[in-house]
LUMFIMI-262192 format. One line per 4 residues: number of its first residue (from 1); their letters; for each residue x, y, z of N, C-alpha, C. Coordinates in steps of 0.02 Angstrom, whole numbers, padded with zeros to 5 digits, m for minus. Example, Ala and Ser with C-alpha at 12.3 -4.5 7.8 and 13.67 -1.06 7.14 Angstrom:
<sites>
1	as	00660 m00284 00390 00615 m00225 00390 00660 m00165 00390; 00642 m00112 00354 00684 m00053 00357 00645 00002 00394
</sites>
This chain:
<sites>
1	xxxx	01120 m00313 m00676 01139 m00245 m00697 01098 m00195 m00656; 01112 m00192 m00592 01070 m00154 m00547 01075 m00079 m00555; 01124 m00055 m00593 01134 00017 m00597 01096 00050 m00654; 01055 00013 m00689 01017 00041 m00744 00962 00087 m00719
5	xxxx	00950 00141 m00755 00900 00189 m00734 00831 00157 m00733; 00794 00160 m00678 00724 00140 m00679 00683 00193 m00714; 00622 00179 m00738 00588 00115 m00731 00597 00069 m00790; 00648 00081 m00831 00657 00039 m00890 00674 m00032 m00870
9	xxxx	00659 m00081 m00914 00678 m00150 m00899 00754 m00155 m00893; 00777 m00208 m00861 00849 m00219 m00854 00880 m00225 m00923; 00941 m00198 m00933 00974 m00202 m00998 00998 m00272 m01014; 01025 m00279 m01075 01051 m00344 m01095 01105 m00366 m01046
13	xxxx	01117 m00432 m01041 01171 m00455 m00997 01237 m00423 m01017; 01279 m00412 m00968 01341 m00376 m00980 01384 m00411 m01031; 01387 m00478 m01028 01430 m00512 m01076 01405 m00504 m01147; 01340 m00504 m01156 01313 m00492 m01223 01329 m00421 m01246
17	xxxx	01327 m00375 m01199 01344 m00306 m01216 01416 m00301 m01239; 01460 m00336 m01205 01530 m00334 m01225 01539 m00364 m01294; 01502 m00417 m01309 01508 m00447 m01376 01484 m00398 m01429; 01432 m00359 m01412 01403 m00314 m01461 01445 m00252 m01473
21	xxxx	01493 m00239 m01428 01534 m00179 m01436 01578 m00185 m01497; 01591 m00130 m01531 01631 m00133 m01592 01701 m00159 m01578; 01730 m00193 m01627 01799 m00213 m01622 01843 m00151 m01613; 01897 m00156 m01575 01939 m00097 m01565 01965 m00071 m01632
25	xxxx	01945 m00011 m01649 01973 00026 m01705 01974 m00014 m01770; 01916 m00028 m01797 01913 m00063 m01861 01955 m00025 m01911; 01978 m00058 m01965 02028 m00027 m02009 02001 00032 m02047; 01993 00087 m02012 01972 00148 m02045 02017 00206 m02024
29	xxxx	02067 00188 m01983 02108 00237 m01949 02163 00262 m01996; 02205 00307 m01982 02204 00364 m01938 02236 00419 m01978; 02302 00425 m01974 02335 00480 m02008 02341 00469 m02083; 02323 00411 m02106 02322 00402 m02179 02271 00450 m02210
33	xxxx	02222 00471 m02170 02173 00519 m02193 02200 00589 m02180; 02243 00613 m02221 02267 00681 m02213 02215 00730 m02238; 02219 00792 m02213 02176 00844 m02238 02187 00850 m02313; 02133 00855 m02351 02140 00857 m02424 02184 00915 m02444
37	xxxx	02230 00901 m02488 02275 00953 m02511 02340 00956 m02471; 02344 00918 m02414 02405 00918 m02375 02459 00879 m02413; 02514 00910 m02430 02566 00875 m02467 02602 00825 m02422; 02628 00775 m02452 02670 00726 m02417 02738 00725 m02451
41	xxxx	02791 00716 m02412 02793 00705 m02340 02802 00768 m02299; 02803 00829 m02330 02818 00889 m02293 02759 00937 m02295; 02742 00964 m02236 02690 01016 m02231 02724 01077 m02202; 02740 01125 m02245 02780 01181 m02221 02847 01155 m02197
45	xxxx	02863 01169 m02135 02924 01143 m02106 02913 01077 m02069; 02852 01052 m02071 02836 00993 m02032 02845 00930 m02075; 02897 00894 m02060 02912 00833 m02097 02874 00774 m02065; 02828 00745 m02104 02787 00690 m02080 02786 00636 m02133
49	xxxx	02749 00582 m02120 02740 00530 m02170 02790 00474 m02163; 02784 00425 m02207 02824 00363 m02202 02897 00374 m02216; 02916 00428 m02249 02986 00439 m02266 03021 00485 m02216; 02985 00509 m02165 03015 00557 m02119 03068 00526 m02074
53	xxxx	03059 00463 m02056 03108 00430 m02015 03121 00465 m01949; 03185 00470 m01931 03205 00501 m01867 03193 00576 m01866; 03178 00605 m01924 03166 00677 m01927 03091 00694 m01924; 03051 00645 m01907 02978 00656 m01905 02962 00713 m01857
57	xxxx	02915 00756 m01877 02899 00815 m01838 02867 00800 m01771; 02846 00737 m01760 02820 00719 m01694 02875 00712 m01643; 02937 00703 m01666 02993 00693 m01621 03019 00759 m01593; 03052 00754 m01537 03085 00811 m01506 03144 00833 m01550
61	xxxx	03153 00898 m01555 03211 00927 m01589 03218 00904 m01661; 03161 00895 m01695 03163 00876 m01766 03146 00936 m01810; 03147 00996 m01783 03136 01056 m01822 03063 01077 m01827; 03019 01048 m01787 02949 01066 m01790 02937 01134 m01758
65	xxxx	02899 01175 m01793 02879 01239 m01764 02833 01231 m01704; 02804 01171 m01696 02757 01159 m01642 02791 01144 m01575; 02856 01130 m01577 02890 01114 m01514 02882 01168 m01461; 02880 01230 m01484 02878 01286 m01437 02811 01291 m01400
69	xxxx	02760 01255 m01425 02694 01257 m01392 02692 01216 m01328; 02744 01177 m01318 02746 01130 m01262 02806 01143 m01217; 02801 01133 m01152 02740 01114 m01115 02689 01171 m01114; 02626 01152 m01106 02572 01201 m01106 02576 01244 m01042
73	xxxx	02566 01308 m01051 02563 01353 m00993 02494 01346 m00961; 02494 01321 m00900 02431 01310 m00866 02441 01317 m00791; 02389 01298 m00753 02394 01304 m00681 02447 01258 m00652; 02481 01282 m00600 02532 01241 m00567 02498 01181 m00533
77	xxxx	02531 01123 m00533 02501 01064 m00502 02488 01075 m00428; 02430 01054 m00405 02413 01057 m00334 02445 00999 m00296; 02451 01005 m00231 02475 00947 m00192 02432 00886 m00205; 02465 00829 m00213 02429 00767 m00228 02420 00753 m00302
81	xxxx	02441 00800 m00346 02436 00789 m00418 02484 00733 m00439; 02462 00692 m00485 02503 00637 m00510 02548 00661 m00567; 02522 00703 m00610 02560 00729 m00667 02587 00798 m00651; 02645 00816 m00677 02689 00778 m00721 02743 00738 m00686
85	xxxx	02738 00730 m00621 02792 00697 m00584 02798 00623 m00598; 02744 00591 m00621 02745 00519 m00634 02719 00506 m00705; 02734 00446 m00729 02705 00422 m00792 02656 00367 m00774; 02595 00371 m00800 02545 00320 m00788 02548 00268 m00843
89	xxxx	02553 00205 m00824 02549 00149 m00871 02487 00109 m00854; 02440 00106 m00902 02374 00079 m00888 02358 00021 m00935; 02326 m00030 m00908 02298 m00085 m00948 02223 m00071 m00956; 02199 m00074 m01019 02131 m00053 m01038 02089 m00113 m01057
93	xxxx	02024 m00109 m01045 01979 m00160 m01069 01921 m00171 m01022; 01893 m00231 m01027 01834 m00250 m00988 01839 m00325 m00974; 01833 m00347 m00911 01843 m00418 m00896 01791 m00464 m00926; 01737 m00436 m00955 01686 m00477 m00986 01699 m00488 m01060
97	xxxx	01755 m00462 m01086 01770 m00470 m01156 01846 m00479 m01165; 01865 m00531 m01201 01936 m00542 m01215 01961 m00499 m01272; 01916 m00469 m01311 01938 m00433 m01370 01936 m00357 m01363; 01914 m00332 m01305 01911 m00260 m01295 01975 m00231 m01266
101	xxxx	02021 m00274 m01246 02083 m00249 m01219 02117 m00298 m01173; 02179 m00284 m01156 02220 m00330 m01118 02193 m00342 m01047; 02155 m00294 m01020 02128 m00303 m00953 02083 m00364 m00949; 02047 m00380 m01003 02003 m00437 m01002 02027 m00496 m01042
105	xxxx	02085 m00489 m01073 02110 m00543 m01117 02138 m00601 m01078; 02165 m00588 m01018 02198 m00639 m00979 02164 m00646 m00911; 02178 m00702 m00878 02155 m00710 m00809 02187 m00656 m00766; 02153 m00634 m00713 02178 m00577 m00674 02250 m00582 m00652
109	xxxx	02271 m00640 m00626 02340 m00646 m00601 02390 m00638 m00658; 02374 m00666 m00715 02419 m00660 m00773 02421 m00587 m00797; 02362 m00557 m00801 02359 m00487 m00824 02398 m00441 m00777; 02391 m00450 m00712 02426 m00407 m00665 02501 m00420 m00666
113	xxxx	02521 m00481 m00679 02593 m00495 m00685 02622 m00460 m00747; 02583 m00459 m00801 02605 m00423 m00861 02609 m00348 m00848; 02562 m00322 m00808 02565 m00252 m00790 02629 m00237 m00750; 02645 m00280 m00703 02707 m00271 m00665 02768 m00269 m00712
117	xxxx	02769 m00313 m00761 02825 m00315 m00808 02830 m00251 m00849; 02773 m00226 m00869 02773 m00164 m00910 02795 m00105 m00867; 02772 m00102 m00807 02792 m00048 m00761 02868 m00051 m00751; 02895 m00110 m00739 02967 m00117 m00728 03006 m00096 m00790
121	xxxx	02982 m00113 m00849 03017 m00095 m00911 03020 m00019 m00919; 02966 00015 m00906 02965 00088 m00912 03009 00120 m00859; 03008 00092 m00799 03051 00120 m00746 03125 00112 m00762; 03143 00056 m00793 03213 00047 m00812 03233 00097 m00866
125	xxxx	03187 00108 m00913 03204 00150 m00970 03205 00224 m00952; 03161 00245 m00908 03157 00316 m00890 03148 00322 m00814; 03202 00310 m00776 03195 00312 m00703 03181 00381 m00676; 03190 00433 m00716 03177 00501 m00693 03102 00515 m00686
129	xxxx	03061 00473 m00718 02988 00481 m00713 02958 00416 m00688; 02952 00407 m00623 02927 00343 m00595 02857 00328 m00620; 02844 00264 m00626 02780 00242 m00655 02728 00231 m00601; 02668 00255 m00616 02608 00241 m00576 02565 00192 m00616
133	xxxx	02558 00129 m00593 02516 00082 m00631 02442 00099 m00625; 02403 00076 m00674 02331 00090 m00675 02295 00036 m00715; 02232 00027 m00699 02186 m00012 m00739 02133 00036 m00767; 02118 00029 m00831 02071 00075 m00864 02012 00032 m00888
137	xxxx	01958 00037 m00851 01901 m00008 m00858 01843 00027 m00896; 01819 m00004 m00949 01760 00020 m00984 01699 00000 m00943; 01668 00049 m00910 01610 00034 m00868 01545 00048 m00904; 01548 00087 m00958 01489 00102 m00999 01508 00084 m01070
141	xxxx	01477 00032 m01098 01497 00003 m01162 01447 00024 m01216; 01473 00054 m01269 01431 00071 m01326 01410 00007 m01362; 01348 00006 m01385 01319 m00052 m01419 01299 m00036 m01490; 01297 m00087 m01532 01273 m00079 m01600 01197 m00082 m01604
145	xxxx	01163 m00098 m01549 01090 m00099 m01548 01067 m00053 m01492; 01005 m00026 m01497 00982 00024 m01449 00973 m00004 m01379; 00956 m00069 m01372 00945 m00097 m01306 00883 m00068 m01272; 00867 m00092 m01212 00808 m00067 m01177 00809 00008 m01164
149	xxxx	00868 00036 m01154 00872 00108 m01140 00860 00150 m01202; 00870 00120 m01261 00864 00157 m01324 00924 00203 m01337; 00977 00197 m01297 01033 00243 m01302 01097 00211 m01329; 01092 00150 m01352 01150 00116 m01382 01208 00112 m01333
153	xxxx	01193 00097 m01271 01245 00089 m01221 01220 00045 m01165; 01266 00011 m01130 01250 m00031 m01073 01294 m00013 m01014; 01263 m00001 m00958 01300 00011 m00896 01317 m00055 m00863; 01379 m00061 m00840 01397 m00121 m00802 01385 m00110 m00728
157	xxxx	01372 m00165 m00694 01350 m00158 m00625 01408 m00146 m00577; 01390 m00126 m00517 01440 m00107 m00467 01484 m00166 m00447; 01456 m00227 m00448 01496 m00285 m00427 01556 m00295 m00472; 01546 m00287 m00538 01602 m00295 m00584 01654 m00240 m00573
161	xxxx	01631 m00178 m00563 01677 m00123 m00553 01716 m00133 m00489; 01682 m00155 m00436 01717 m00168 m00373 01769 m00222 m00381; 01754 m00273 m00421 01802 m00327 m00431 01866 m00300 m00463; 01860 m00259 m00514 01919 m00232 m00547 01954 m00182 m00502
165	xxxx	01916 m00144 m00464 01946 m00099 m00415 01989 m00139 m00365; 01965 m00197 m00345 02004 m00240 m00301 02069 m00262 m00333; 02067 m00278 m00398 02129 m00295 m00433 02178 m00237 m00431; 02153 m00177 m00443 02196 m00118 m00443 02227 m00108 m00374
169	xxxx	02188 m00117 m00322 02214 m00107 m00254 02271 m00155 m00239; 02269 m00216 m00267 02322 m00264 m00256 02389 m00239 m00279; 02390 m00194 m00328 02452 m00169 m00357 02463 m00095 m00342; 02425 m00068 m00294 02429 00004 m00280 02420 00044 m00345
173	xxxx	02374 00021 m00385 02362 00052 m00451 02300 00097 m00448; 02298 00145 m00493 02239 00185 m00503 02187 00145 m00541; 02124 00166 m00535 02071 00140 m00578 02042 00199 m00617; 02040 00191 m00683 02004 00238 m00726 01938 00205 m00746
177	xxxx	01883 00241 m00737 01818 00217 m00761 01804 00253 m00827; 01791 00215 m00879 01787 00243 m00947 01715 00239 m00973; 01693 00294 m01003 01624 00299 m01027 01622 00302 m01103; 01584 00255 m01133 01566 00258 m01204 01491 00272 m01205
181	xxxx	01472 00334 m01215 01403 00354 m01200 01352 00335 m01253; 01374 00315 m01313 01325 00300 m01365 01283 00361 m01381; 01217 00353 m01380 01173 00410 m01392 01150 00443 m01327; 01183 00426 m01272 01171 00460 m01209 01219 00520 m01206
185	xxxx	01228 00549 m01148 01270 00608 m01139 01310 00602 m01074; 01362 00642 m01067 01399 00645 m01004 01354 00669 m00948; 01310 00716 m00963 01265 00741 m00911 01222 00685 m00882; 01202 00637 m00924 01161 00582 m00900 01201 00527 m00867
189	xxxx	01264 00519 m00888 01302 00460 m00866 01350 00472 m00808; 01375 00533 m00800 01423 00545 m00746 01392 00535 m00676; 01330 00555 m00664 01305 00547 m00595 01304 00476 m00569; 01290 00426 m00612 01285 00358 m00586 01354 00329 m00570
193	xxxx	01407 00359 m00596 01474 00334 m00581 01508 00375 m00526; 01472 00425 m00501 01502 00469 m00450 01525 00431 m00388; 01487 00380 m00369 01505 00344 m00307 01573 00311 m00311; 01599 00301 m00372 01668 00276 m00379 01717 00334 m00386
197	xxxx	01697 00386 m00420 01742 00442 m00431 01757 00481 m00367; 01718 00472 m00315 01734 00506 m00252 01791 00472 m00215; 01814 00415 m00240 01873 00383 m00210 01936 00418 m00237; 01985 00429 m00195 02044 00468 m00217 02086 00434 m00271
201	xxxx	02080 00368 m00279 02121 00333 m00328 02081 00312 m00389; 02022 00341 m00400 01981 00327 m00459 01976 00389 m00501; 01988 00382 m00567 01989 00438 m00613 01944 00421 m00673; 01940 00466 m00721 01889 00462 m00774 01920 00461 m00844
205	xxxx	01892 00419 m00887 01908 00420 m00958 01844 00430 m00998; 01848 00469 m01052 01790 00479 m01096 01812 00468 m01168; 01768 00438 m01208 01787 00416 m01275 01744 00450 m01328; 01770 00501 m01361 01730 00535 m01413 01707 00489 m01469
209	xxxx	01745 00437 m01484 01727 00393 m01539 01657 00366 m01532; 01636 00354 m01470 01571 00323 m01457 01521 00373 m01428; 01532 00437 m01439 01484 00488 m01419 01445 00510 m01482; 01386 00481 m01490 01349 00490 m01552 01300 00549 m01546
213	xxxx	01326 00606 m01528 01284 00664 m01517 01250 00688 m01580; 01278 00671 m01638 01247 00691 m01702 01208 00634 m01733; 01192 00584 m01692 01155 00527 m01718 01202 00474 m01745; 01174 00419 m01766 01214 00365 m01792 01223 00309 m01741
217	xxxx	01249 00253 m01765 01258 00193 m01726 01332 00185 m01708; 01348 00174 m01644 01418 00164 m01626 01451 00109 m01667; 01511 00121 m01689 01546 00073 m01731 01535 00082 m01805; 01481 00117 m01824 01468 00131 m01894 01486 00202 m01913
221	xxxx	01492 00244 m01863 01511 00314 m01873 01555 00335 m01815; 01604 00377 m01828 01648 00401 m01775 01614 00460 m01741; 01609 00457 m01675 01576 00509 m01637 01621 00568 m01622; 01598 00612 m01578 01635 00673 m01564 01617 00703 m01496
225	xxxx	01664 00739 m01467 01651 00783 m01411 01675 00853 m01429; 01643 00902 m01401 01664 00971 m01409 01699 00993 m01344; 01734 01049 m01349 01765 01078 m01289 01713 01086 m01233; 01651 01102 m01252 01599 01111 m01201 01587 01046 m01162
229	xxxx	01591 00989 m01195 01583 00925 m01160 01641 00912 m01112; 01701 00924 m01135 01759 00914 m01093 01758 00962 m01034; 01737 01024 m01046 01732 01072 m00991 01679 01050 m00940; 01625 01019 m00965 01574 00994 m00919 01603 00939 m00874
233	xxxx	01639 00892 m00905 01670 00838 m00866 01720 00866 m00816; 01757 00917 m00836 01805 00948 m00791 01770 00980 m00731; 01716 01016 m00744 01679 01048 m00689 01650 00995 m00642; 01626 00941 m00671 01597 00887 m00630 01650 00859 m00582
237	xxxx	01709 00844 m00611 01763 00816 m00570 01788 00866 m00519; 01796 00929 m00540 01819 00981 m00494 01772 00989 m00435; 01707 00982 m00449 01658 00986 m00395 01666 00930 m00344; 01683 00870 m00369 01695 00814 m00323 01758 00826 m00281
241	xxxx	01809 00854 m00313 01871 00869 m00277 01857 00916 m00219; 01818 00967 m00232 01801 01015 m00179 01756 00985 m00126; 01704 00951 m00147 01654 00926 m00101 01682 00873 m00053; 01725 00829 m00081 01750 00773 m00041 01823 00782 m00021
245	xxxx	01851 00841 m00035 01921 00857 m00017 01969 00805 m00043; 01966 00794 m00108 02005 00744 m00142 02067 00774 m00174; 02118 00734 m00187 02173 00758 m00229 02149 00768 m00300; 02186 00805 m00341 02163 00819 m00409 02146 00755 m00448
249	xxxx	02094 00760 m00489 02073 00705 m00532 02109 00709 m00599; 02111 00652 m00634 02137 00649 m00702 02079 00633 m00748; 02076 00669 m00803 02026 00658 m00856 02063 00639 m00920; 02053 00577 m00943 02083 00553 m01005 02032 00558 m01061
253	xxxx	02051 00592 m01114 02009 00600 m01173 02042 00564 m01231; 02011 00512 m01257 02038 00475 m01314 02027 00516 m01378; 02076 00514 m01423 02067 00551 m01486 02110 00519 m01541; 02079 00507 m01598 02118 00483 m01655 02094 00511 m01722
257	xxxx	02049 00560 m01720 02028 00594 m01781 02025 00669 m01767; 02034 00711 m01819 02029 00783 m01808 01961 00804 m01779; 01907 00771 m01801 01841 00789 m01777 01822 00757 m01711; 01867 00716 m01684 01851 00683 m01621 01843 00731 m01563
261	xxxx	01880 00786 m01565 01874 00839 m01515 01873 00905 m01553; 01820 00943 m01545 01814 01007 m01581 01824 01065 m01532; 01849 01120 m01561 01859 01183 m01522 01906 01173 m01464; 01963 01140 m01476 02009 01125 m01421 02034 01188 m01386
265	xxxx	02037 01244 m01423 02062 01306 m01392 02015 01331 m01337; 01954 01306 m01337 01906 01329 m01287 01904 01283 m01226; 01947 01232 m01224 01951 01190 m01165 01982 01229 m01108; 01948 01229 m01051 01969 01268 m00993 02008 01224 m00945
269	xxxx	02068 01247 m00926 02109 01210 m00878 02091 01230 m00807; 02093 01180 m00763 02076 01190 m00693 02127 01150 m00652; 02159 01179 m00601 02209 01143 m00564 02182 01081 m00528; 02116 01077 m00519 02086 01019 m00485 02078 00959 m00531
273	xxxx	02088 00969 m00596 02079 00915 m00645 02136 00918 m00696; 02172 00864 m00703 02227 00861 m00751 02202 00825 m00814; 02204 00859 m00870 02176 00833 m00933 02231 00801 m00975; 02219 00739 m00995 02263 00703 m01040 02225 00690 m01105
277	xxxx	02252 00714 m01160 02224 00696 m01226 02269 00641 m01254; 02239 00583 m01264 02277 00523 m01282 02272 00510 m01357; 02329 00499 m01389 02330 00477 m01459 02306 00405 m01461; 02247 00395 m01491 02212 00331 m01486 02216 00291 m01551
281	xxxx	02257 00310 m01598 02257 00276 m01663 02298 00213 m01664; 02293 00176 m01719 02333 00115 m01727 02368 00117 m01794; 02415 00071 m01802 02451 00066 m01865 02526 00061 m01854; 02562 00063 m01910 02635 00063 m01907 02659 00125 m01869
285	xxxx	02720 00123 m01842 02744 00180 m01802 02738 00247 m01837; 02753 00252 m01902 02750 00317 m01935 02678 00341 m01941; 02631 00295 m01949 02560 00314 m01952 02538 00344 m01886; 02559 00311 m01831 02539 00335 m01765 02573 00402 m01750
289	xxxx	02635 00410 m01773 02668 00474 m01763 02632 00530 m01801; 02609 00514 m01862 02570 00563 m01900 02507 00584 m01861; 02473 00534 m01833 02413 00548 m01795 02429 00590 m01733; 02483 00572 m01699 02504 00609 m01640 02519 00682 m01658
293	xxxx	02555 00692 m01713 02573 00759 m01735 02510 00799 m01752; 02464 00767 m01789 02405 00802 m01814 02355 00818 m01759; 02340 00768 m01716 02283 00775 m01670 02304 00794 m01599; 02368 00787 m01583 02391 00801 m01515 02439 00860 m01515
297	xxxx	02493 00854 m01553 02546 00905 m01550 02522 00972 m01579; 02480 00970 m01631 02457 01033 m01662 02404 01069 m01621; 02372 01033 m01574 02317 01063 m01537 02329 01053 m01462; 02373 01093 m01433 02391 01083 m01362 02331 01092 m01315
301	xxxx	02328 01048 m01267 02277 01055 m01213 02313 01058 m01146; 02342 01001 m01123 02380 01002 m01061 02432 00947 m01061; 02413 00885 m01045 02458 00828 m01047 02438 00782 m01105; 02484 00736 m01123 02469 00693 m01181 02480 00620 m01163
305	xxxx	02444 00577 m01201 02449 00505 m01191 02459 00470 m01258; 02473 00406 m01253 02488 00364 m01312 02454 00297 m01302; 02415 00275 m01351 02383 00209 m01351 02429 00160 m01386; 02443 00104 m01354 02482 00051 m01384 02440 m00012 m01386
309	xxxx	02427 m00038 m01445 02389 m00100 m01452 02437 m00159 m01443; 02412 m00212 m01414 02454 m00270 m01401 02448 m00323 m01456; 02403 m00312 m01504 02393 m00359 m01559 02428 m00333 m01622; 02465 m00376 m01655 02500 m00355 m01716 02452 m00335 m01771
313	xxxx	02390 m00360 m01769 02342 m00340 m01820 02327 m00266 m01816; 02339 m00236 m01758 02326 m00164 m01749 02390 m00123 m01754; 02443 m00144 m01721 02506 m00107 m01722 02560 m00154 m01750; 02574 m00146 m01815 02624 m00190 m01847 02676 m00148 m01884
317	xxxx	02737 m00145 m01857 02760 m00171 m01793 02741 m00124 m01737; 02747 m00146 m01675 02732 m00101 m01619 02782 m00043 m01617; 02759 00014 m01593 02804 00070 m01580 02843 00055 m01516; 02908 00061 m01519 02949 00044 m01461 02942 00097 m01406
321	xxxx	02958 00077 m01346 02958 00125 m01290 03007 00182 m01304; 03065 00164 m01332 03115 00215 m01347 03088 00267 m01396; 03050 00244 m01445 03021 00291 m01494 02968 00335 m01461; 02930 00306 m01416 02879 00346 m01381 02912 00400 m01340
325	xxxx	02968 00384 m01308 03003 00433 m01266 03036 00488 m01308; 03045 00476 m01372 03074 00528 m01415 03022 00579 m01437; 02958 00565 m01427 02906 00611 m01447 02910 00675 m01406; 02887 00729 m01437 02880 00791 m01400 02812 00822 m01417
329	xxxx	02770 00832 m01367 02781 00819 m01296 02785 00745 m01280; 02821 00729 m01226 02830 00660 m01207 02766 00635 m01173; 02737 00580 m01195 02677 00555 m01163 02689 00535 m01090; 02644 00557 m01047 02647 00539 m00976 02591 00490 m00958
333	xxxx	02552 00470 m01007 02501 00419 m00997 02508 00369 m01054; 02524 00307 m01037 02532 00254 m01087 02478 00202 m01074; 02437 00191 m01124 02381 00143 m01117 02392 00084 m01163; 02388 00024 m01134 02394 m00037 m01173 02326 m00069 m01182
337	x	02309 m00080 m01246 02246 m00113 m01263 02259 m00178 m01300
</sites>
């Protein structure tokens, strides 16, 4: 683990760190936790809940007053921007853990073949928005123990990141490097990953769930980011775009609770960085639609994403591609975990 900050001792082995990471989204999720006093199944004109069916307010043309908020008025895409011209389909995880996501669940050749199949399926269903494949790699893993750094996180070494980057290159795919900062901060963690972010096909993901800025142990309490944190990440990426003359970067922000991102109206848009707020919840399709409506549709930022779990224990039954395409706004970033 050569990338650990000196002079501290080397951190725990990467595989042990992956084992220590919390299970993906333990059963505490998501839209079942409505704001107290919110009536079901209708909130004003917004029809939500298990009985909403095809009229769910997360869908396009279902009578939601929120439809008019989208698409977000923001800076025009610069040359080289990926969104909104393409849809990104990403496989998420860590090759040192079979339980953190599909990226590490299978041998590389099998995983990449499954990625090809998913890309082809989306291209068949929506040929008007060609798919850009991606791998979304957790390079900073939140831990349930403080570890040598005392920050409840472990950095993975460059060799592992280069290996996954090589897999992405085989498929002309993007690589997202994802940070679970634990009790560290973006200010402390972004510089060590800069050497990858200066590549034109490498982008950034940040996970509020594991940002324990208010204290607590990852996996025992849900963390948070504020608009100020997201603006910091945006400025960092924009600086790299200028310094190294790169095409615009993409910043993916995972979110599945109202408190996961605070002060969204204060998030600043910059044409050098395209921000995706991804619906990160799990559950039956109506539960995920509720979460999408509550945490994404009601609080516009820029572009939106959708997390799809590949295990029935998390998404039972899975939300179909057709249902995802009926959402408004339509997700342009699809992540499989």
